[in-house]
N, C-alpha and C positions, 0 to 999 in steps of 0.2 A: 504166743498165739496172737494174731491180729484180729481185733474185734471191730475195726473200722468198717463203715459201709464200703461197698464196691463203688466204682465210678458210676455205674448205672443206677445203683440205689441212691447215691448222693444226688444225681441228676433228677431222679424221681422226687426226692424230698424237696429239692429247690423249686422244681416246676410246680408241684402241688402247693407249696407254701406261697409261691408267687400268685397263683390263681386265687387261693382263699383270701390272702391279705388284700389283693387288689379288688375283689368283687364281693366281699362279705364283711363289710364294716358293721359295727354294732347297731348303727342306725338302720342299715339294710336288714339286719336280722330282726329287729323290732318291727320294721315295716311288714316283713313277710309273716311274722307271727300273728299279725292282726288280719291276715287274709283267711278266707274259708279253706283254701287248699293247703296252706302252710307249706308251700313248696316254692323254692327259689328257682324258677324255670331258667332264668338267665345263667345262673351259676351252674346248673345241671348241663346246659348247652356248652358252656365253656369247658367243663370237665370232659364232655363227650368229644369236643373238637380237638382236645389234647390227647385223646384216646385213653384217658385215665380211667374211664368206666370199663375199659377192657384190660385193666392192669393184670388181673389174674385169670383171664379167659384165654384159652389156647390160641396159638397163632393161626391154626387152620380154620378158626372161626372169625379171624380178623382182630383178635386181641393181641396184647403184648406178650402173653405167654409166661408171665412171672408167677410167683407162688404166693402163699399166705404172708410170708415175711414182707414182701413188697406191698401187698395190700394193707398190711398193718402200718407201714410208713405213711400211706395215703390217709388211713383212718386216724392216725395220730394228728396229722395236720387238720383233718376235719374237726377233731376234738378241740383244737386250739381256736377254731373259729365259731364253734357251736352253730354252724349254718343250718337252717331248716331244709335239709335235703335227705332223701332216703338212701344214703350211701351204704350204711351197715345192712339194712334189710335187703337191698337189691343185690349187692355183691357178695356178702358173706352168707346170708340166709337163703338167697335164691340162686345166683349165678354159679357159685361153687358146687352146690348139689347137682344142678343140671349138668354142668360140665363133667362131673364125676359119675353120675348114675343115669343120666338121660340117654335116650336113643339118639341115633344120628339124626333122625327127623326132628326130634325135639330140640336138639342143639342147633341145628340149622335154622329152625323157625324162630327161636327165641334169642339166642346169644348175640347174633349180629344186631338185633334190635336194641338189646341192652347197651351195646357199645355205641350205637348211634344216638342213645338217649331217648329212644322211642318206646321203651318198655321198662316198666318198674315192677320189681318183684318183691316178695316178702315171704316170711315163714311163720307158720302157726305152730310154734313149738312149746309154748307155755300151756299149762294145764290148770284145771280147777283144783281146789283143795290143796294138797301138799305140793302141787306144781312139779310133779315128776313126769318129764317128757316121755319116759319109757312106757307110761301107762296112759295111752291115748284115749280121749273121750269120743273119738269118731269111729264109726263102723262103716264098712264098705261091702257091697254085694254086687256080683256080676250078673246083670240082667239083659238079655237080648243083645249080647255083644258089647255092653257098656258097663263101666263101673259107676255105681251110684253111691254117694256118701250121705250119711246122716249123723247128726250130733252138733255140738257147738264147741267153739274154741274162744278163750279169752285173750285179751291183750295182744292183738296182732298189730304190729307196727306198720304205719303207712298204708293200711288197707284201703283208705279212702282214695289213694292215688294209684294203687297197684293194679296190674293187669293179671297177674298170676300169684297164687299163694301155694307154698309147698307144705304138706302136712302128712303125718302118719295116720293110718286107720287100721282097725282090726279087720282082717279078711278071714279070720277063723278064731276059734277059742284061744289058741296059743300062737296065732300067726299075725304078724303086723307087717304092713307094706307101706311104701312111700308113694305119695300121689302128687300130681301137678294139677292144680284146680284153677281153671279160668274163672275169674270173678264176674265174667259176663254170663256164667251158667245160670239157668233158671233154678230156683229153689235155694238161693243164697241171700241171706239178709245180713247187711253190714250195719252195725250200730256203733257209731264213733263216740269216743269219750276223750276229753282233754286229760293229759297226764301231767306228772310232776314237772317235767321240763317243757311243757306247753306244746308238745307234739300231740298228734291224734293217734290213739290206738283203738282197735275195734274188737267188738265181740262178733264172731261169725257164727251164724246159725244156718245149718245145712239140712235141707229136707229133700232127699232124693236128688241131690246136686250131682251133675255129671262131672267126672274127673278122668284124668289119664294116669295110668300106672307109670311110675318113675322107677325104672330098674325092674327087678324081678319080684314076683309074688313071694312074700315071706322074708324078705331081706330087711324089713323095716328096723328091727332093733340094731342090726349092724350099721345100717345107714344113718340112723338118728344119732348114734354114738359118734360116728365119723363127723357128722354135721355139727353136733354140739361142741366137740373139741375145737373146731375152727371158729364157731360163733362165740364161745367163751373167750377165746384168744382175741378175736376182733373187738369184743366189748372192752377188754382190758386195754387195747390200743387206743380207743376213743377216750377212755378215762385218763390215760397217761397224757394225752394232748390237752385235755381239760385242766388237769392239775399243773402241767408245765406252764400254760399260759396264765392261769390264776396266780401261780407263784411269781411269775415275772411282773404281773400287775401289782402284786403286793410289794415286791421289792422296790418298784418305782414309786409307789404311793408313800411308803414309809421313809423313803429317801428324800421326798419333797415336802411331806407334811411336817410342819414344825409344832412343837409343844414345849413350852417353857424356854423358848429361845433357841432350840436346837432340833434337828430332824429326829423323828421317831426312831429311825434306824440306829441312832447313837445310844439308845437304851439297851442294856445287856439282855434283858428279858425278851425284847422284840427281836434282837439279833438271833437269840437261841431258837425261838419259835420259827423264825424265817429259815434258819438252817435246817430245822427238822422238816420243813416243807420241801426244801430242795433235796435233802437226803431221801425222804420218803418217795418223792417222784422219781428220783434216779433208781431207787430199788425196784419200784413198780416197772420201770422200763427194762431193767435187767432181767427180771423173771418173765416179762412179756417176750423179749427177744429169744430167750432160751426155749420157751414153749413153741413159738413160731418156727424157729430154726429146726427143732426136732421134728415137728410135723412135716415140714417141707422135705427133710432128709429121710423121712420114712422110719424114724426111730419111735419106739413107744414113748408117748408123751402125756399119758393120762394124769400122772402126778404133777407134772410141770404145768399143765393147763389149769388144774384146780388151784395150784399155788398162784398162778398169774391172776386168776379171777378173784381169789381171796385178797390178794394185795390191792387189786383195783377197787374192791368193795370196802375193805376195812381201812387200809392206809389212805386210799383215795378220799374217803369221808373225812379222815383226820386232817388231811391236807386242806381241803376246801373249807372245813370248819375253822381251822387256824387262819387261813387267808381272810375269811370274813371277819374274824375277831380282830385281826390286825388292821383292818380297815375302819375299825371303830363304828361310829354311827352310819358311815357310808356303806358298810357291809350289810346293814339291815335294810337298806333302801332297795326295794324290789325293782326299781327302774335303773339302778346303777349296774353297769355291765358285769361286774364281778359276781353278782348274784346268780347269773345264768349258769356259771360253772358249778356252783353249789347244786343247783337244780339238776343239771345234766348228770353229775356224778351220783347223786341220789337215785335218779332214774336208772342209771346203768348198774348201780349196786344191786338192785332187786330184780333185774332181768335174768330169768332162768336160774334164780337162786342166789341169795346173798352170802355173806361171809360164813355164817354158821353152816349153811347147806354145803358149801365147798369143803369146809373142814370135816364134816361128817363123811362125805364121799372120799376125801383124801385118806381119812382114817381107815375106811373099808379097804381101799386099795393097798395101803401099807400092810394091814393085817393079812390080806389075801396073799400078798407077796411073801410075808414071813411064814405063813402056813405052807405055801408051796416049797419054799426053801427047806423047811423042816420035814417035808414029805408027809404032812398031816392031811 
């Protein structure tokens, strides 16, 4: 079986790598981190000009018409650059659900603007307390021909720059629906907070805020599971990119840094830990591609997605910890570039549930499958 990328996938990888490497140096990342918006508008425009913002948007809307697999190729390159742009929220949390569940009018209104770089999207999928996205904290009521939402949502990424946010809300006691919320609606308060990786996430407070139904009433639980499988996979893709670049930086550093008259990489313990970083990153990539491929092919992928998110959370943390340790004192310098990869992987680890949460869900899925096979 051939596991190599196709010619188109290879071209996408090379193009996205060229753009990120050419326009997102570490100095540029630091410069943008110190701005109020924390958005590299020039890089965003370059990605739009290359049509990469339309990578997973249907061709009839002006996109490239690829799937989640190709989006993950782009997101891995983003992880290698840790550029401050809302790529994950806009494409995975926003554009994919609109393309799948939106009406023709919603698609025609929003998706071409996303491709042009004129519309930023995000998703409010994290929850208070146990952070179970299936138990939404929003309620919705239909009044005078309009849907009005009430409640609050924590940790919404890039809400400060977003035009729309997608979220679920209860439309009945046992009924959940998916909504498209314009952030220009009255009754919405956005409270930004800096996060571990220096991005801004926001608490959204909604008080009779007007929103549009996305899809059909009552399909919320089905749609949120569909969305979460793709968002978890997308998170894993960014983490793979972070770990891959951090490992490369560590290999270069330990090969050049000398101690007792020879490079650090000549020490057996250093070589072993460096090999663990490489193997861990490659394993993360393997489970990532398995999950992305199965989702694109229409196969059940619940277990594969949880496995990919677990590897990105647990093994990703081990990789960036080891990378920092092998940098010695430089690894503890918060101004040294390698520190950013540690911060990004830590942030990604806890988005929508860390390693323990993934294992718990994976155990439930395996148990349910075993019971079904036994006819229990």
